[in-house]
N, C-alpha and C positions, 0 to 999 in steps of 0.2 A: 258386863262388868258391874260389880257392886259399888254404889256410891254411898257408903255408910255416912259420910260427913253431911250429906244433904237429905238424909232420910228422916221423916217425921214419924215417930211411932205413937200410936194411940195410947199405949199404956206400957208399964214396966213388964207386964206378963207377955204382951205381944213382942216386945223387944227381946225378951229371953227366949221365946219360941223361935224368933228369927235367928238368933245366935246359935241355938241348938241345931236348927236346920242347916245353917251354914257350916257348922263344925262337922256334921254328919256328911255333908256333901264333900267337904275337903278330905275327910277320912276315906270315903269311897274312892274319890279320884286318886288320892295318894296311894291307895293299895293296888289299884288297877293300872295306874300309869307311872308308877315309880320308875325312874330312869336309872339304867346302869351308867356308871361313869368310870373313867380311867384313873381317877384319883380317890376312889371309894375308901381305900384303906390307908391313905397317906398319913392320917393322924393315928388311927387305931392300930395299925401294924406297919410302921414305916419300913421295916426290913423284910417285908413279905417277898418282894420280887427277887431279891438277891438270895434269899433262903431257898425259894423254889428252884431257882436256876442252878444253884450249886448241886442240889440233889439230882436234878434231871441230867446235868452234865456228867456226874459220876456214873449214873445209870447207863448213859449212852456210851461213855468211855469203856464201860465193862462189856456192853453189847450194843453195837450200832443199830441193830434192828429195833431196839426199844423205843427209839424216836418215833418210828412209824406206828408202833403199838400204842403209844400214848396219844398220838394224833388221832388214831382210829377210835380210841375210847371216847374222845370228845365228840366225834361224829356220831357214834352210836348212842351217846347220851342225848345229844340235842335232837336227834331224829325220833326219839320216843318220849312223847309228852314234854318236850322242851328240855333246855339245858339245866337240869335240876339234880345231877349227881345220882339219878336213880340206877344207872348201869352198875354202880359200885356196890349196891346192896346185896348181901347174901340172902338166900331164901329164908323165910321164917314160917312159923305155924299159921300165920295170918295171910301171907301172900307168897306166890312163886315169882321170884325176881327175873331179871333179864339175862343173867349170866349164862343160863342154859337154854336160852332161846336159840333158834336155828342159826341166826347170823353171828352169835357169840360163842356157842358151844364149841369147845376144842380150838378156838381161834382168838377170842378176846383175851388179852394178856396185859400185864403191866400193873395189875392190882397191888402187888407187893411194893412196887415203886411208888404208887400213889399213897400207900400206907406210910412209907418212909418220908415222903414229902409232908404228909399231914403231921407226923410226929415232930418233924423239924419245925414246922410252922407253929404247932402247939407249944413248943418250947419257947419260942420268942413272943407269941401273943395268944395265950390260951382262950379258946371259946369264941374267937372273933371271925375267923375265915372259913367260909363254906367249902365243902368238898367239890361242889359244882364249879366254884371259882378256881380252885386248885387245878382242876382238869383243864380249864380254859387257859390258864397260864402255862401249864406243862405242855400243852399242844403248841402254843406259840414258841416256847423255848426250844422244843424239839425241832421245829422247822428252822429256827435261826441257827441252832448248833450244827445242823446238817448242811448249812450253807444257803438256806433260803432267806426270804425277806424278814424284816422286823416290823412289828406294829405295836401300838399301845392297846392293851387288852381292856375292854370294858368290864367292870366288876360290880358286885353288889347282889349277885344271885344268892338264894338260900337253897337249902337241901330238901328234897322230897322226903316224905315219911313213908312212902310206899313205892313199889315197882310193879311192872306188869309184863309177864312173859308174852302174853298174847299181843300186847301193844308193840313189843319188840319184834315179834314174828311178822306183824303186819306193817310195821313202820319203816323197816330198813330194807331197801331194795336188794334182792339177792343178785349174785353174779350172773345169773341166767337172764336178767332183765333185758328187754329190748328198749329202744330209744323212747318209745311212747310211754312205757311204764316209768322209766327214769324221769322223764320230763314232767309227767303228771305228779309224781311223788314230790319232786323238788318244788314244783309250782304250788302244791297244796300247803307247803311250809313257807311260802312267800319268797322262794328262791327262783330266780330266772333261769332260762336255758343257758345263758352265759355263766351264771353261778355254778350250774351243774358241771359244765365242762372245766371251769377253773378249779372247782373243788375236787373233781376226779383226778386232777393233776397231782393230788396227794399220793397217787400210786406211782410217783417217781421214786418213792422209797418203800421199803417193806417187801414182804414175801406172801405168797399164797400157798395153800395146801393143794395137793394133787386133786382132791375131790372137787375143788372149785373150778378147775380148768380142764379136767380130763375130757369132758364131752367136746370142748372146743378143739383141742389138739388132735383128736381122732376123727371128728365128724364134720368140721366146718371147712368151707372152701375159701373163705376170705382170710386166709392165713398164709404167711410166708412158709414155703415148704421146708426149708432148712431150719427155720425157727421151730416149726412143729416137731421135726425129727429130734432136734436137741432136747426139747421138753419131754418127748416120749421116752427118752432114755431113763428118766428119773420118775416117770409116772406111767406105770404099766396100764394097759387097757382094762385088765380085769379088776372089777370093783372088789375092794378089800385088800388088794395088793398095793402097798406103798401109798395108801390113802393120805397119810400124814407127811409124806415127802414134800419138801418145800421148793419153790422156785421164785426168783426175784420178779416183782411186777415190772421193773425196768431192768432189762437185761444188760444195759450199758453201764449205768452208774447207780446201783441199787441202794447205796448208802449216802448219796448226794442229792440234795433237793435242787433240781434243775428242770429244764424243759425237755429232757430227752424222752420222757413218757410220750409226748405228743409226736416227736419224730418217729418213735416206734409205731404209733398208730398209723401214721402216713405210710410206713413200710409194711403194714399188716402184721405187726409184731405185738399187738396187744395181747396180754396173757389171758385175760378174762373175756368172756363173751360180752359182758356189759361195757368193758373198755373199748373193744373194737366197734361197738355200736355207735360210738361217738364219731367214727370216721368210716362210714360205710355207705356213702352216696346219699346221705340225709342232710337235714337242715343244720347240723352242727359241724359239718366238714370244714366250712370256712373259718370257724372259731378255732378248731384244732390247727389248721394251717397257720393262722395268725400267731398262735402261741408257739408253734414249732419254729417260726421265723423270728420271734421276738421274746426273749426271756424276760425283758422288763415289762412287757405287756401282760405276760402270764403272772408275774410276781404281783403287779399292782391289782390285777383282777382277783387273784387268789386272796390277797389281804382283804379286799373289799368284801368278798364272799364269806371269808371266815368271820369277819366282824358281824355281817348280816346273819350268819348262821348262829352266832353266839347270842343273838337277840331273840331267838325263838322261845317264846313263852317262859321267860324266867320267873321263878318265885321271888318276889321282892316284898318289902315292907314287913308285915307281920305274918305272911304266909310261909309255910315250911319251917325249917329250923337250921341251926348251925350244928351239924353233927360233930360229936367228939371223936367218933370212930367212923370212918367212911363206909365201913361194911355193914353198919347197923344203925337203926334210929336210936335216939337218946332214950 
C-alpha cells in the first residue's frame, strides 16, 4: 500500500517520476483487471435492459426456437477468445470470421435478431453499448422468457476488432466429444465439471440437425431403442439425405427451460453423443441425477455457471471498441 502522506521525496523531479510510475501502474492494472458490473450502463443507458428484452420477447414470440439460438450464440462467442462479440463479425478481406467455422456453419442463427436489438439500443443510447454485452443480455432474457431462472448480468465488455475461424474450430467442442474432451475444454476456460453439466442443460431448449446426431441414433448402444427409432424416421442413415432435418434436443418440452434434459439422459434419450456422455457410467452421473431430481439445484448452478462463463476474457477499459454495427468493425 502506498503511504503518500508520509513519503519524503528528495526532489521535485523524483516526486514527479514517482507519480508517473504510479499512474502507469494504475493504468496497467486498470486495463487488465477492469471489472464487469451489473450496473455498468445504469447512467449511460438506463433503458438498456427493457429495450433488449422487448426485442428478444418479440423474436421468441415469432419463433420459440430463437431463444435457444440466442443462448447458443453467447456460448459460441465466449468459448472463442472470450466474450467479445467476435462470433457476430462477417468475413472481411483481412480475416475469416467464425460464422463459417464447423460448429457454426449452417447452424448458428439469430444474427438478424441481434441486429434488431442493436438498432433498438442505438436508438435510445447511440455508441454506448457493446455487441458483446447485447449477446449476454439476450442470452439471459431468452432463458427467462422460456421459463428459466433470472439473474443480474454483469456488463462492461467491449467488442473485438477481429475474429478467427481456426479458433472457433478448435475452441468449441463438437457433438462427437467424449467426456474427457468436454471436461478438459471447459477446465481450460476456468469452468468446472459441475459448470460443464449445468451449462449443458441449455440443451433443454432448441434443436439439432440430423448431421449432428445421425451416428448416435444408428451406431450407439447406450440409447433407448424406441427413442432411436423415432429419431431415425426423420434422419435417414444415408449421408446427404435429410442432413438439415431437425430434432428437439429435449424430446419432452423443447421450448421450455426446465430440467427434463437431465431426465432424458438418465433414460438414455440424449440426442447428441456429447449429451449422453454426461450420463454414461462416468464421473458426472451423480451431477446429472442431482439435476434430474432437483430443478432448483439445476437453476442455481446454471445461473452461477452462466455468470462465470460471461467472465471469460472480456475486453474492458480501452481494449476493443463499441461497434456501431455488430457485423463489422468501426
